[in-house]
Every structure is written in structure tokens, then in C-alpha cells.
N, CA, C and O of each residue as an XYZ file, in Angstrom:
648
protein
N       0.847     -1.185      0.000
C       0.000      0.000      0.000
C       0.888      1.241      0.000
O       1.798      1.361      0.820
N       0.621      2.156     -0.918
C       1.389      3.398     -1.000
C       0.690      4.479     -0.181
O      -0.387      4.964     -0.529
N       1.352      4.836      0.929
C       0.795      5.796      1.879
C       1.584      7.095      1.798
O       2.812      7.094      1.710
N       0.844      8.211      1.831
C       1.472      9.532      1.858
C       0.939     10.310      3.055
O      -0.165     10.072      3.543
N       1.751     11.232      3.500
C       1.381     12.147      4.573
C       1.406     13.551      3.989
O       2.332     13.927      3.271
N       0.376     14.312      4.310
C       0.309     15.706      3.864
C       0.219     16.570      5.119
O      -0.874     16.843      5.614
N       1.381     17.002      5.633
C       1.378     17.796      6.863
C       1.079     19.260      6.568
O       1.423     19.783      5.508
N       0.441     19.898      7.517
C       0.168     21.318      7.349
C      -0.498     21.899      8.568
O      -0.921     21.181      9.474
N      -0.583     23.212      8.575
C      -1.276     23.905      9.650
C      -2.774     23.953      9.361
O      -3.590     23.819     10.273
N      -3.134     24.143      8.100
C      -4.537     24.166      7.659
C      -5.352     25.145      8.499
O      -6.390     24.786      9.056
N      -4.875     26.379      8.585
C      -5.490     27.389      9.456
C      -5.916     28.629      8.677
O      -5.238     29.654      8.750
N      -7.010     28.565      7.941
C      -7.898     27.428      7.687
C      -7.539     26.733      6.375
O      -6.654     27.168      5.639
N      -8.246     25.652      6.111
C      -8.103     24.938      4.851
C      -8.686     25.803      3.728
O      -9.778     26.357      3.855
N      -7.938     25.906      2.635
C      -8.388     26.692      1.482
C      -8.676     25.770      0.303
O      -8.418     24.568      0.362
N      -9.210     26.344     -0.757
C      -9.410     25.573     -1.983
C      -8.071     25.123     -2.566
O      -8.016     24.112     -3.267
N      -7.001     25.851     -2.291
C      -5.667     25.425     -2.718
C      -5.262     24.128     -2.025
O      -4.727     23.220     -2.662
N      -5.519     24.044     -0.712
C      -5.253     22.800      0.019
C      -6.087     21.664     -0.573
O      -5.583     20.568     -0.821
N      -7.362     21.945     -0.792
C      -8.262     20.906     -1.297
C      -7.809     20.415     -2.670
O      -7.917     19.224     -2.966
N      -7.313     21.298     -3.493
C      -6.801     20.923     -4.814
C      -5.660     19.909     -4.677
O      -5.644     18.894     -5.374
N      -4.721     20.180     -3.792
C      -3.584     19.275     -3.575
C      -4.063     17.943     -2.995
O      -3.618     16.881     -3.429
N      -4.967     17.998     -2.017
C      -5.484     16.782     -1.385
C      -6.201     15.900     -2.405
O      -5.987     14.689     -2.456
N      -7.041     16.515     -3.203
C      -7.798     15.773     -4.221
C      -6.853     15.061     -5.181
O      -7.053     13.887     -5.490
N      -5.844     15.752     -5.645
C      -4.901     15.166     -6.595
C      -4.019     14.107     -5.936
O      -3.733     13.076     -6.544
N      -3.587     14.352     -4.703
C      -2.764     13.368     -3.984
C      -3.554     12.090     -3.740
O      -2.990     10.997     -3.770
N      -4.857     12.219     -3.497
C      -5.679     11.037     -3.219
C      -5.807     10.125     -4.436
O      -6.167      8.956     -4.298
N      -5.515     10.649     -5.623
C      -5.542      9.801     -6.825
C      -4.192      9.126     -7.067
O      -4.112      8.146     -7.809
N      -3.146      9.639     -6.452
C      -1.798      9.099     -6.654
C      -1.400      8.053     -5.621
O      -0.560      7.194     -5.888
N      -2.006      8.131     -4.445
C      -1.635      7.245     -3.341
C      -2.841      6.442     -2.884
O      -3.985      6.868     -3.043
N      -2.568      5.271     -2.313
C      -3.641      4.426     -1.802
C      -4.318      5.061     -0.590
O      -5.529      4.940     -0.401
N      -3.507      5.744      0.230
C      -4.051      6.403      1.413
C      -3.231      7.656      1.698
O      -2.006      7.649      1.579
N      -3.921      8.734      2.075
C      -3.271     10.002      2.403
C      -3.714     10.424      3.797
O      -4.905     10.561      4.074
N      -2.732     10.625      4.667
C      -3.001     11.173      5.991
C      -2.782     12.676      5.941
O      -1.705     13.138      5.563
N      -3.795     13.434      6.319
C      -3.623     14.868      6.529
C      -3.251     15.022      7.991
O      -4.026     14.673      8.881
N      -2.072     15.540      8.229
C      -1.619     15.669      9.612
C      -1.573     17.144      9.985
O      -0.794     17.927      9.442
N      -2.421     17.485     10.915
C      -2.500     18.854     11.415
C      -1.394     19.011     12.447
O      -1.482     18.501     13.564
N      -0.364     19.720     12.049
C       0.804     19.874     12.913
C       0.765     21.201     13.655
O       0.291     22.213     13.140
N       1.272     21.166     14.863
C       1.476     22.397     15.604
C       2.747     23.039     15.076
O       3.810     22.419     15.106
N       2.657     24.252     14.601
C       3.813     24.982     14.107
C       4.190     26.017     15.159
O       3.433     26.951     15.424
N       5.357     25.844     15.750
C       5.778     26.737     16.829
C       5.998     28.174     16.362
O       6.028     29.097     17.177
N       6.152     28.366     15.039
C       6.369     29.703     14.499
C       5.070     30.453     14.222
O       5.095     31.637     13.887
N       3.944     29.772     14.360
C       2.659     30.388     14.029
C       1.721     30.348     15.229
O       1.777     29.439     16.057
N       0.859     31.358     15.300
C      -0.214     31.368     16.283
C      -1.508     31.178     15.500
O      -1.994     32.114     14.864
N      -2.066     29.974     15.546
C      -3.247     29.701     14.724
C      -4.499     30.412     15.233
O      -4.640     30.684     16.425
N      -5.393     30.701     14.308
C      -6.692     31.277     14.636
C      -7.615     30.187     15.187
O      -8.366     30.411     16.136
N      -7.542     29.006     14.574
C      -8.400     27.890     14.956
C      -7.618     26.885     15.802
O      -6.417     26.698     15.606
N      -8.300     26.249     16.733
C      -7.669     25.206     17.529
C      -7.410     23.986     16.638
O      -7.945     23.887     15.534
N      -6.592     23.072     17.129
C      -6.334     21.834     16.392
C      -7.645     21.095     16.151
O      -7.889     20.615     15.044
N      -8.488     20.999     17.171
C      -9.768     20.299     17.017
C     -10.657     20.967     15.970
O     -11.313     20.279     15.189
N     -10.685     22.287     15.948
C     -11.479     22.995     14.940
C     -10.936     22.745     13.534
O     -11.704     22.554     12.591
N      -9.614     22.748     13.399
C      -9.013     22.492     12.083
C      -9.297     21.070     11.621
O      -9.558     20.839     10.440
N      -9.248     20.118     12.543
C      -9.582     18.734     12.195
C     -11.047     18.640     11.759
O     -11.354     17.984     10.764
N     -11.946     19.287     12.493
C     -13.368     19.297     12.117
C     -13.561     19.825     10.703
O     -14.311     19.251      9.913
N     -12.881     20.920     10.392
C     -13.011     21.507      9.052
C     -12.485     20.550      7.982
O     -13.112     20.378      6.936
N     -11.342     19.933      8.243
C     -10.768     18.995      7.276
C     -11.675     17.787      7.064
O     -11.870     17.346      5.931
N     -12.228     17.253      8.149
C     -13.139     16.111      8.035
C     -14.335     16.496      7.168
O     -14.728     15.752      6.269
N     -14.903     17.653      7.443
C     -16.066     18.121      6.687
C     -15.746     18.305      5.199
O     -16.533     17.918      4.335
N     -14.597     18.890      4.912
C     -14.250     19.232      3.535
C     -13.733     18.052      2.722
O     -13.714     18.115      1.493
N     -13.313     16.972      3.388
C     -12.735     15.831      2.655
C     -13.589     14.573      2.769
O     -13.127     13.483      2.432
N     -14.803     14.705      3.229
C     -15.636     13.511      3.454
C     -15.878     12.693      2.193
O     -16.203     11.510      2.289
N     -15.730     13.290      1.015
C     -15.946     12.554     -0.235
C     -14.789     11.599     -0.568
O     -14.934     10.737     -1.434
N     -13.664     11.743      0.099
C     -12.489     10.921     -0.188
C     -12.387      9.774      0.814
O     -12.122      9.994      1.996
N     -12.596      8.565      0.339
C     -12.562      7.407      1.235
C     -11.138      7.023      1.638
O     -10.945      6.267      2.590
N     -10.149      7.537      0.922
C      -8.763      7.175      1.216
C      -7.971      8.320      1.856
O      -6.746      8.370      1.741
N      -8.667      9.230      2.524
C      -8.024     10.349      3.217
C      -8.423     10.306      4.684
O      -9.606     10.269      5.022
N      -7.410     10.312      5.550
C      -7.637     10.348      6.989
C      -7.026     11.598      7.587
O      -6.108     12.184      7.014
N      -7.530     12.003      8.728
C      -7.066     13.242      9.358
C      -6.695     12.963     10.803
O      -7.454     12.346     11.550
N      -5.509     13.430     11.180
C      -5.027     13.296     12.551
C      -4.225     14.545     12.911
O      -3.843     15.329     12.043
N      -3.983     14.707     14.199
C      -3.069     15.766     14.629
C      -1.760     15.107     15.048
O      -1.707     13.921     15.374
N      -0.717     15.913     15.028
C       0.595     15.402     15.383
C       1.476     16.561     15.808
O       1.430     17.641     15.219
N       2.273     16.329     16.828
C       3.272     17.332     17.197
C       4.632     16.669     17.073
O       4.794     15.487     17.376
N       5.578     17.426     16.638
C       6.913     16.884     16.426
C       7.313     17.000     14.974
O       6.780     17.825     14.232
N       8.252     16.168     14.575
C       8.752     16.207     13.205
C       7.813     15.455     12.270
O       7.418     14.323     12.547
N       7.463     16.093     11.169
C       6.565     15.470     10.195
C       7.168     14.193      9.626
O       6.448     13.236      9.343
N       8.486     14.175      9.459
C       9.133     12.992      8.903
C       9.028     11.808      9.874
O       8.971     10.659      9.435
N       9.002     12.068     11.160
C       8.800     11.008     12.148
C       7.358     10.499     12.107
O       7.103      9.301     12.232
N       6.436     11.421     11.932
C       5.030     11.031     11.785
C       4.872     10.144     10.551
O       4.180      9.127     10.598
N       5.511     10.530      9.454
C       5.451      9.739      8.220
C       5.988      8.333      8.460
O       5.428      7.355      7.965
N       7.063      8.238      9.212
C       7.654      6.931      9.530
C       6.667      6.079     10.333
O       6.506      4.888     10.065
N       6.012      6.692     11.313
C       5.021      5.975     12.124
C       3.875      5.434     11.274
O       3.320      4.377     11.576
N       3.528      6.144     10.233
C       2.408      5.763      9.366
C       2.846      4.862      8.208
O       2.032      4.510      7.354
N       4.124      4.490      8.177
C       4.682      3.701      7.077
C       4.479      4.385      5.729
O       4.243      3.730      4.714
N       4.572      5.695      5.738
C       4.393      6.473      4.510
C       5.653      6.418      3.659
O       6.770      6.375      4.175
N       5.455      6.421      2.363
C       6.584      6.472      1.434
C       6.832      7.891      0.943
O       7.855      8.172      0.320
N       5.879      8.789      1.232
C       6.011     10.150      0.718
C       5.351     11.164      1.632
O       4.394     10.871      2.349
N       5.905     12.381      1.579
C       5.284     13.541      2.187
C       4.896     14.474      1.057
O       5.725     14.814      0.212
N       3.653     14.883      1.040
C       3.141     15.785      0.013
C       3.336     17.217      0.480
O       2.963     17.576      1.597
N       3.922     18.028     -0.386
C       4.099     19.445     -0.089
C       3.575     20.246     -1.266
O       4.001     20.044     -2.403
N       2.659     21.144     -0.995
C       2.093     21.988     -2.039
C       2.950     23.207     -2.279
O       3.479     23.806     -1.343
N       3.080     23.566     -3.531
C       3.812     24.769     -3.923
C       2.867     25.706     -4.659
O       2.145     25.286     -5.563
N       2.874     26.973     -4.272
C       2.046     27.967     -4.950
C       2.859     28.751     -5.961
O       2.408     29.009     -7.077
N       4.045     29.120     -5.564
C       4.868     29.986     -6.402
C       6.338     29.659     -6.150
O       6.666     28.893     -5.244
N       7.197     30.234     -6.943
C       8.635     29.992     -6.826
C       9.147     30.392     -5.444
O      10.126     29.826     -4.958
N       8.495     31.357     -4.815
C       8.929     31.790     -3.489
C       8.759     30.685     -2.452
O       9.498     30.662     -1.468
N       7.811     29.771     -2.639
C       7.636     28.635     -1.731
C       8.770     27.631     -1.882
O       9.120     26.935     -0.930
N       9.343     27.558     -3.080
C      10.270     26.484     -3.387
C      11.518     26.488     -2.503
O      11.930     25.430     -2.027
N      12.123     27.646     -2.277
C      13.359     27.690     -1.498
C      13.144     27.123     -0.094
O      13.927     26.295      0.372
N      12.097     27.566      0.568
C      11.782     27.050      1.906
C      11.513     25.554      1.853
O      12.060     24.797      2.654
N      10.675     25.123      0.917
C      10.301     23.710      0.819
C      11.493     22.830      0.431
O      11.600     21.696      0.897
N      12.380     23.340     -0.411
C      13.574     22.590     -0.809
C      14.462     22.325      0.407
O      14.947     21.209      0.592
N      14.673     23.344      1.231
C      15.483     23.177      2.443
C      14.839     22.171      3.393
O      15.518     21.317      3.963
N      13.525     22.283      3.556
C      12.799     21.366      4.425
C      12.895     19.933      3.905
O      13.113     19.007      4.686
N      12.736     19.741      2.608
C      12.829     18.410      2.002
C      14.229     17.828      2.187
O      14.382     16.635      2.453
N      15.232     18.661      2.046
C      16.611     18.199      2.224
C      16.859     17.755      3.665
O      17.501     16.733      3.904
N      16.352     18.521      4.611
C      16.492     18.145      6.021
C      15.760     16.841      6.295
O      16.292     15.950      6.957
N      14.540     16.733      5.784
C      13.756     15.515      6.008
C      14.432     14.296      5.391
O      14.422     13.215      5.979
N      15.016     14.465      4.215
C      15.714     13.358      3.545
C      16.929     12.932      4.377
O      17.254     11.746      4.449
N      17.583     13.886      4.989
C      18.715     13.579      5.847
C      18.268     12.803      7.088
O      18.987     11.927      7.568
N      17.096     13.122      7.596
C      16.557     12.445      8.774
C      16.005     11.057      8.452
O      16.112     10.136      9.262
N      15.414     10.915      7.262
C      14.833      9.621      6.866
C      14.791      9.543      5.340
O      13.892     10.097      4.707
N      15.757      8.860      4.767
C      15.861      8.797      3.301
C      14.803      7.882      2.674
O      14.690      7.829      1.449
N      14.039      7.174      3.479
C      12.987      6.305      2.935
C      11.703      7.060      2.605
O      10.836      6.532      1.909
N      11.577      8.270      3.089
C      10.382      9.067      2.840
C      10.719     10.143      1.808
O      11.512     11.048      2.069
N      10.110     10.026      0.645
C      10.322     11.007     -0.422
C       9.422     12.216     -0.204
O       8.304     12.079      0.294
N       9.895     13.377     -0.569
C       9.047     14.560     -0.586
C       8.534     14.719     -2.009
O       9.309     14.746     -2.965
N       7.226     14.824     -2.132
C       6.589     15.004     -3.428
C       6.024     16.415     -3.476
O       5.108     16.755     -2.727
N       6.579     17.231     -4.364
C       6.092     18.597     -4.535
C       4.971     18.592     -5.552
O       5.105     18.021     -6.634
N       3.868     19.228     -5.204
C       2.749     19.354     -6.124
C       2.431     20.832     -6.290
O       2.170     21.543     -5.320
N       2.458     21.270     -7.519
C       2.071     22.652     -7.811
C       0.557     22.752     -7.714
O      -0.162     21.932     -8.285
N       0.085     23.735     -7.008
C      -1.354     23.933     -6.952
C      -1.842     24.420     -8.319
O      -1.079     25.014     -9.081
N      -3.075     24.173     -8.613
C      -3.646     24.662     -9.865
C      -3.545     26.182     -9.901
O      -3.636     26.842     -8.866
N      -3.358     26.727    -11.087
C      -3.051     28.158    -11.225
C      -4.104     29.070    -10.603
O      -3.769     30.141    -10.099
N      -5.366     28.663    -10.631
C      -6.397     29.541    -10.059
C      -6.298     29.673     -8.545
O      -6.939     30.541     -7.952
N      -5.493     28.811     -7.915
C      -5.315     28.863     -6.462
C      -3.906     29.293     -6.059
O      -3.586     29.303     -4.871
N      -3.073     29.642     -7.010
C      -1.653     29.867     -6.750
C      -1.362     31.070     -5.852
O      -0.281     31.153     -5.270
N      -2.284     31.975     -5.733
C      -2.045     33.171     -4.913
C      -2.694     33.074     -3.537
O      -2.531     33.969     -2.707
N      -3.423     32.001     -3.295
C      -4.174     31.870     -2.043
C      -3.262     31.355     -0.929
O      -2.529     30.383     -1.105
N      -3.325     32.022      0.208
C      -2.665     31.529      1.414
C      -3.658     31.663      2.561
O      -4.529     32.533      2.545
N      -3.520     30.807      3.538
C      -4.395     30.891      4.713
C      -4.256     32.248      5.384
O      -5.239     32.817      5.856
N      -3.034     32.764      5.424
C      -2.801     34.077      6.063
C      -3.558     35.186      5.348
O      -4.180     36.033      5.989
N      -3.504     35.181      4.023
C      -4.207     36.207      3.261
C      -5.719     36.076      3.431
O      -6.425     37.076      3.564
N      -6.205     34.849      3.426
C      -7.638     34.615      3.614
C      -8.083     35.159      4.970
O      -9.123     35.809      5.075
N      -7.289     34.889      6.007
C      -7.635     35.384      7.345
C      -7.648     36.908      7.382
O      -8.516     37.510      8.014
N      -6.692     37.527      6.708
C      -6.635     38.994      6.709
C      -7.862     39.589      6.031
O      -8.453     40.545      6.533
N      -8.242     39.026      4.895
C      -9.427     39.523      4.188
C     -10.672     39.323      5.049
O     -11.502     40.226      5.157
N     -10.806     38.144      5.664
C     -11.967     37.862      6.517
C     -12.009     38.793      7.723
O     -13.085     39.226      8.136
N     -10.851     39.103      8.287
C     -10.795     39.983      9.460
C     -11.366     41.360      9.157
O     -11.920     42.022     10.036
N     -11.226     41.789      7.897
C     -11.745     43.086      7.479
C     -13.137     42.977      6.860
O     -13.656     43.941      6.296
N     -13.733     41.791      6.972
C     -15.094     41.602      6.475
C     -15.189     41.407      4.973
O     -16.282     41.471      4.410
N     -14.049     41.168      4.308
C     -14.045     40.976      2.865
C     -14.586     39.613      2.457
O     -14.722     38.709      3.282
N     -14.884     39.484      1.196
C     -15.461     38.256      0.646
C     -14.366     37.229      0.380
O     -13.470     37.469     -0.429
N     -14.436     36.089      1.058
C     -13.453     35.020      0.891
C     -14.051     33.800      0.180
O     -13.441     32.732      0.158
N     -15.235     33.961     -0.393
C     -15.969     32.825     -0.956
C     -15.293     32.170     -2.155
O     -15.613     31.026     -2.477
N     -14.382     32.848     -2.818
C     -13.656     32.235     -3.937
C     -12.465     31.401     -3.464
O     -11.850     30.698     -4.265
N     -12.139     31.469     -2.189
C     -10.915     30.846     -1.681
C     -11.143     29.747     -0.654
O     -10.296     28.871     -0.478
N     -12.302     29.793      0.032
C     -12.644     28.769      1.020
C     -14.117     28.392      0.858
O     -14.896     29.130      0.255
N     -14.478     27.247      1.400
C     -15.860     26.791      1.312
C     -16.775     27.704      2.134
O     -16.301     28.427      3.010
N     -18.072     27.674      1.858
C     -19.010     28.477      2.659
C     -18.933     28.159      4.152
O     -19.036     29.056      4.989
N     -18.753     26.891      4.479
C     -18.669     26.481      5.877
C     -17.453     27.102      6.569
O     -17.553     27.587      7.696
N     -16.324     27.083      5.897
C     -15.108     27.659      6.477
C     -15.215     29.181      6.532
O     -14.765     29.793      7.500
N     -15.802     29.798      5.514
C     -16.002     31.251      5.530
C     -16.845     31.648      6.743
O     -16.543     32.624      7.430
N     -17.891     30.889      6.991
C     -18.764     31.168      8.144
C     -17.977     31.094      9.451
O     -18.133     31.945     10.327
N     -17.137     30.078      9.576
C     -16.310     29.933     10.784
C     -15.335     31.110     10.931
O     -15.128     31.625     12.029
N     -14.747     31.518      9.813
C     -13.814     32.651      9.847
C     -14.509     33.921     10.329
O     -14.039     34.590     11.248
N     -15.636     34.240      9.692
C     -16.354     35.464     10.068
C     -16.797     35.420     11.528
O     -16.785     36.447     12.206
N     -17.188     34.247     12.019
C     -17.594     34.113     13.419
C     -16.422     34.379     14.357
O     -16.587     35.037     15.384
N     -15.244     33.873     14.011
C     -14.057     34.105     14.842
C     -13.778     35.603     14.984
O     -13.545     36.110     16.082
N     -13.808     36.296     13.841
C     -13.491     37.728     13.884
C     -14.611     38.539     14.509
O     -14.353     39.522     15.204
N     -15.840     38.142     14.271
C     -16.998     38.842     14.876
C     -16.960     38.695     16.392
O     -17.282     39.629     17.126
N     -16.557     37.491     16.858
C     -16.553     37.230     18.293
C     -15.255     37.672     18.973
O     -15.049     37.415     20.159
N     -14.386     38.335     18.213
C     -13.167     38.887     18.789
C     -12.109     37.878     19.159
O     -11.326     38.115     20.079
N     -12.068     36.744     18.454
C     -11.086     35.708     18.765
C      -9.814     35.854     17.933
O      -9.089     34.879     17.734
N      -9.542     37.050     17.455
C      -8.357     37.248     16.617
C      -7.185     37.140     17.478
O      -6.056     37.270     17.004
């Protein structure tokens, strides 16, 4: 069985994330979406909220599972017997960071390949950070996230949970 891990913060999940997940699910027998705690970021949504959103948005995929994990993504991949880690790329600016990360991960565990997937061009400019900023100002995010996630975003900012 070819297993892949797709680690991310998913704060919140965007249509760009969904594009990568959908395509990865056709390449691998099983894909774990691992909601990782990123010490460099302060998420808007809790881990449980992010998992809820991912479950809701990926329910059509029978070969996609969602879990949380803290620590090194490459160690999580090893625990799951994954052969690959999926990393989405939006633009050339993502590549330098992702290349360094892939090199470090390969040094830690050469059995886990990093698979870079370019997001579809219509999603190439979308980032969770930008979506949150637009939502915080009451802007329309409906082209970038699902209605359910947009509702959650607006509720967070309306309720002062920024």
C-alpha cells in the first residue's frame, strides 16, 4: 500500500489545500492529513477545529484520513509507514523554503520522499494568512474557502477571537 502524509497547519483549509489533497488522493492508496502544531505560528483555529473543518471538507475521499501530530513530520510519516510527504507549492517563493525542508527531512529519513505538487493556477495566490486577513476586514473570501469555512472565519473575527 502506497501511503502519503500531507502535513500542514490548515489554518484554515483553502481551496488550494483541497486541490492538492484531491490530486494526492488519486496518486496514493491512502493520504493522511496531519495537522501539525507549528511553533512559528499562532493559529486562529484550535487543532480540534481544524480537524473538524478537514473532516467536513474531505468527506468525499474514502482514502483520506485526518489526525493531529506534534513533532517532526518525517517522524510522523515513519510511524504511518508512509513512502512520501506531500508538499504543495504555490509559487517559486515557496520552493526555497520547501527545498530546504525536504533536504532536512531526507537527511533524517531517506525512505520518505518529498513530493512537490504545484497547486492549480487559479489557487496559486491563495494563502491561509491572506484569507484570514481579508476575513478579518469583512471581505469576501468565498472564492478561496468553502461556505462552511467562511462562516467559521467570520464568526471568529466577529466574536473577537483574533
